[in-house]
Phi, psi and omega in degrees: 000137184290148181294132176273147178273120186274126178247120181306144185299319184263020184293315184295321183293320181296315182294321179291320177297320179298314183299315184295318179300319179295321180295320181296324179290329177272355177082014185242129179269180178290140182213158173277167183291130180097345177279142176296147177286137176275106186267123180262143176279122179265123181297142180286131178253124178268135177288138174290144172300151183293328185282133180299323182296323179286326178297319178301317181297320180292324182280357180290125181272169181298323179297327175292328181280337187294315180299321181295321179293321178299317178294323180296320180295320178297315182296314178300315179298322177294318178294325179289325179294315177298323179296313181294326177297312186289324181270356179074021180270064177212164186253137173229130181280178185287356169270352185095006183288123179250096185297314183298317179298317180300311181294311189280328185242302185297316176295324182289332175285322182280333187297316175301322177297316180298311187273320191259327187267307179268344176050058188290134173256130185244133178230147175077023183291341177292345176283350176273121186297152181291331176209170183085166183284151178204152180245114179264121183248125186230161170285159183230136184192174171106007180071312174248145186284047176291334182296325178296318180291322178292325178292324179295316179293322180300316182291314183294317188276344185249341181282140177301329178264007181052047183292153178261136178261125178261110189271142173268123188245159180285168183299325182303323184297324182271003176258347182273137190307299185279320183298324180305308181299313183296319181295319178297316178299323184278002172101002181282155178212172186294141179283076176227158183294325181297312181294319180298318179294322178299315180293318180291326178294333177278354182086025182271162168270123182245133177251136180222143176239090193294345176290335179058221183288340179291331178272320185284336183252019179283154184290158183297330180298338182255024182297144178062022169250109185298137177272177186296145184265045179058217181253016176077030179298325182294326181289321178298315181297320178292323179293325177293327182263348182069029182263149177292155176251126183248108174294140181227129181245129184241122181242133182121333183284333184299330190263003184285333173221087179295110186273105180260351179199166181220117177278085189292322179295314176297324175298317179296321182292327181272350181080023178262153176289339176196157174240107188287146169237119179243175178297343186241342185236134002271013188297325183259012177067215182299330176298331180287347177277354178286123180293152176286144187277072180278160180267123188256156170220127178240123179235126176265125184276176176298139184292148173252110187288151181233356189282350183270358182267149178292161181305321182287355182296333182295344183258359185272108182293330181290317177299318179295322178296315183299312180296319179299316179296324182294315181296313183299315180294324177293320175296312179300318179296319178293323175302312176300318179296316179293325178295322179294323184280335182290132179266331183211150176286334183253343187231000000 
C-alpha cells in the first residue's frame, strides 16, 4: 500500500488562524476579490522611555497636574496681593471700604466659622436684587454681633452676583482700637441716615439691625422676642431713596452666648451698654468667650417696595410707623416659623 500523506487535523485552522492574525496586524479583514480593503486607523503607540523616572513623568495624568497648577495659582495670587499691599496699589472708597482685603482675607477668615462651626443654612436669597440699592433689615441677638458678620458672608457667598453687604454699626464699634479699622475695611459704617442714604444712592446693599443694643444684650429668657425698632429711621431712609426693604430673620445666634445676667456696675465702669454673664463667662476666662456651636438659619423675606410713595412720604409719621410695624411683624412671624421647623439647637 502506498504511503499516505498525513495532514495534521488542525492544519487548516492553524493556517487560517495565522492568516487572520496577520490580517489583524495589517488592519485588513477578509474580503472578496475586487472589493477594496477596509483600512482601519491604528492609534500610534508611544514607547515609554527606558528610565523609570522618565516613565513616571509620562504616566502623570492631567488630574494629577491640576492640584499642582491650583496651588501655583494660589501662591502667585498671594504674592501679587502682598506686592499690592506693600506698594499701596489698591483702592479704598471714601468710607474706608477695602474690597480686595475683604474678599481675600476677611471673608476667608469668616468663611470656616460660617460653614463649619455655625453651619449656616440660607433661604430666600433670590429676594435680594441683582443690582441697585436695597435695605436689609434683620433681628439682632447673641451678646456679641456675630450675626451681622454671618449675614454678610451669607449674602456674598450665596448671591449669584456675590454682592457685598454694607452694615450700619453702632458708635461703640468705631471707638474700639482694632475693631474700628477692621470694620471700616470690611465696608461697615456709622448707623446714621446720611451714610445710609449715600450708600443706597450708589446702588449698594445696606444692612441694618434696628434693635441695636436692646436686641443683642437682652437676657436669654427673652430670646427670639423682637425689641422695639427705634423710631423707624431706616424706613425714612428707604422712602427717600425709593429702595426696597428686605426683612431678614436669623435663628441660631441667640444661643451662642446664653446671657443669664448683666453686671451693670462693671458695664458702666468700662463704658459698655452691658456686661454679659453666661454659663461659661467669666467663670472660664478666655475659654468662656468661645461661642457655642449652634446651627444657624438665615432667611431673607420678600421685598417691601417703597418706590411707589411720593417724596413727602418720608416725613409722614403714620406711614413710617405702619411700614416699621410691617417689617417687624414679618421678621417675628418668620422667626416663629423657623423655630417650629427646627429640631435641635445644635444639629
